[in-house]
C-alpha positions in Angstrom: 6.5 -57.9 -17.4 3.5 -55.6 -17.2 5.6 -52.4 -18.0 7.0 -54.1 -21.1 3.5 -55.2 -22.2 2.2 -51.7 -21.7 5.1 -50.3 -23.7 4.2 -52.6 -26.6 0.5 -51.7 -26.4 1.2 -47.9 -26.0 4.5 -47.2 -27.7 6.2 -44.0 -26.7 7.1 -41.2 -29.1 10.5 -39.5 -28.9 10.1 -36.1 -27.3 12.6 -34.6 -29.7 11.9 -36.1 -33.1 8.4 -37.6 -32.6 9.4 -41.1 -33.9 7.9 -44.1 -32.2 10.2 -45.9 -29.7 9.9 -49.0 -27.5 12.7 -47.8 -25.2 12.0 -47.2 -21.5 12.9 -43.5 -21.9 10.7 -41.3 -24.1 13.6 -40.5 -26.4 14.9 -42.6 -29.3 18.4 -43.8 -29.3 19.7 -41.5 -32.1 18.3 -38.4 -30.3 19.8 -39.6 -27.0 23.2 -40.2 -28.6 23.1 -36.6 -29.9 22.5 -35.1 -26.5 25.5 -33.1 -25.2 26.3 -35.4 -22.3 28.8 -33.8 -19.9 31.5 -36.4 -19.6 34.3 -34.2 -18.2 33.6 -31.8 -15.4 34.9 -30.4 -12.1 34.2 -32.9 -9.4 33.5 -30.1 -6.9 31.2 -27.7 -8.9 30.4 -29.7 -12.1 31.7 -26.9 -14.4 32.7 -28.3 -17.8 36.3 -29.1 -18.2 38.1 -29.6 -21.6 39.3 -33.2 -22.2 42.9 -33.8 -21.2 43.9 -37.4 -21.9 46.8 -37.3 -19.4 44.5 -36.3 -16.6 41.5 -38.5 -17.3 42.2 -40.9 -14.5 42.9 -38.3 -11.8 40.6 -36.2 -9.6 40.2 -32.9 -11.3 39.1 -29.5 -10.1 38.5 -26.4 -12.0 40.6 -23.3 -11.4 37.9 -21.5 -9.5 37.4 -24.4 -7.1 41.2 -24.5 -6.5 41.3 -20.8 -5.7 37.9 -20.3 -3.9 36.1 -23.7 -3.3 32.3 -23.5 -3.0 30.5 -24.4 0.3 29.7 -27.9 -0.8 31.8 -31.1 -1.4 30.6 -32.4 -4.7 28.3 -31.7 -7.7 27.1 -34.1 -10.3 26.0 -32.8 -13.7 24.2 -34.6 -16.6 24.2 -32.3 -19.7 25.9 -29.3 -21.1 23.7 -26.2 -21.2 23.5 -25.9 -25.0 21.1 -27.0 -27.8 18.9 -29.0 -27.7 19.0 -29.0 -23.9 18.3 -25.3 -23.6 15.2 -25.7 -25.7 14.1 -28.8 -23.8 14.3 -26.9 -20.5 12.4 -23.9 -21.9 9.7 -26.2 -23.2 9.4 -27.9 -19.9 9.2 -24.7 -17.9 7.1 -22.5 -20.1 5.0 -24.9 -22.1 4.2 -27.4 -19.3 5.8 -30.4 -21.2 6.4 -32.5 -18.1 7.6 -35.5 -20.2 10.9 -33.6 -20.4 11.2 -33.6 -16.6 10.7 -37.4 -16.5 13.3 -37.8 -19.3 15.8 -35.6 -17.4 15.2 -37.6 -14.2 15.5 -41.0 -16.0 18.7 -40.0 -17.8 20.1 -38.7 -14.5 19.3 -42.1 -12.9 21.1 -43.9 -15.7 24.2 -41.7 -15.4 24.4 -42.0 -11.6 24.1 -45.8 -11.9 27.0 -45.9 -14.4 29.1 -43.4 -12.3 28.4 -45.4 -9.1 30.0 -48.4 -10.7 33.0 -46.5 -11.8 33.6 -43.9 -9.0 31.6 -45.2 -6.0 29.4 -42.1 -5.9 28.0 -41.6 -2.4 24.2 -40.9 -2.7 22.7 -38.2 -0.5 20.4 -38.7 2.5 17.8 -36.4 1.1 16.9 -34.7 -2.2 15.8 -31.1 -1.8 14.4 -29.7 -5.1 15.1 -25.9 -5.3 11.7 -24.4 -4.5 9.8 -21.8 -6.5 8.3 -18.7 -5.0 4.6 -19.2 -4.3 3.7 -16.6 -7.0 5.9 -18.4 -9.6 4.5 -21.8 -8.6 0.9 -20.5 -9.0 1.8 -19.1 -12.4 3.6 -22.2 -13.7 1.5 -24.8 -11.9 4.4 -27.1 -11.0 8.0 -27.0 -9.9 10.3 -28.4 -12.6 13.1 -29.2 -10.1 10.6 -31.4 -8.1 9.3 -33.1 -11.2 12.9 -33.9 -12.3 13.7 -35.2 -8.8 10.8 -37.6 -8.6 12.2 -40.5 -10.7 15.6 -40.1 -9.0 14.0 -40.3 -5.6 11.9 -43.2 -6.5 14.6 -45.3 -8.1 17.3 -44.8 -5.4 14.7 -44.7 -2.5 16.0 -41.3 -1.4 13.4 -39.2 0.5 12.2 -36.0 -1.2 12.2 -33.0 1.2 9.9 -30.4 -0.1 9.2 -28.6 3.2 12.5 -27.8 4.7 13.6 -25.1 2.2 11.3 -22.3 1.1 11.6 -19.4 -1.3 10.8 -16.2 0.5 11.7 -13.6 -2.1 10.3 -13.3 -5.6 13.3 -12.9 -8.0 13.8 -12.1 -11.6 13.9 -15.3 -13.8 17.5 -16.7 -13.7 17.3 -17.5 -17.5 17.5 -13.7 -18.2 20.7 -13.2 -16.2 24.4 -13.9 -16.6 26.4 -15.9 -14.0 27.3 -13.0 -11.6 23.8 -11.6 -11.8 22.3 -15.1 -11.1 24.4 -15.4 -7.9 23.3 -12.0 -6.7 19.7 -12.6 -7.7 19.2 -15.5 -5.3 20.9 -14.0 -2.3 18.5 -14.0 0.6 15.8 -15.7 -1.5 15.6 -18.8 0.6 14.8 -19.8 4.2 15.6 -23.1 6.0 13.1 -24.4 8.5 14.8 -27.6 9.6 18.1 -28.8 10.9 20.2 -30.6 8.2 23.3 -31.0 10.4 25.0 -34.4 9.7 22.9 -35.1 6.6 
């Protein structure tokens, strides 16, 4: 009751269009409906897949995962990396607009809840936000991956692990690189300080 009362007393503005909204997310319904939600993707790596009506009810993998599977079992994606998402990410990271982190986290929770009902998604034991190098963290003042993870961790009661993985190499910003360069850029950039076997 109290959150609803607070929302009525302090109505939120949509982070995209600025219009007042009484919705629990800080985005109005028209703007949310215009987001490029990723509805069809590889269940292994989350790469976008074109819609194929005859295959919608089957498990689908992209060609790359069929040829050379990544060293993880499943990826879950929320949005396509295109406008206005690219601008939202840039504003979050470089203009310290943390309301976008909360929005991404809340939208991710909503999508996981929906997917869990349909596909029985198994939730992880831990959430490990990708760490920033200490120099980048000092420069930015926050880790956007951690801020996005907070509402997900809180809603599903999944512990946040922010100590087991550290970034030991300062790298060039990933946003300036193409996919092959991104993979090369992060090689040797992280160190693990705890045992995650069985998790």
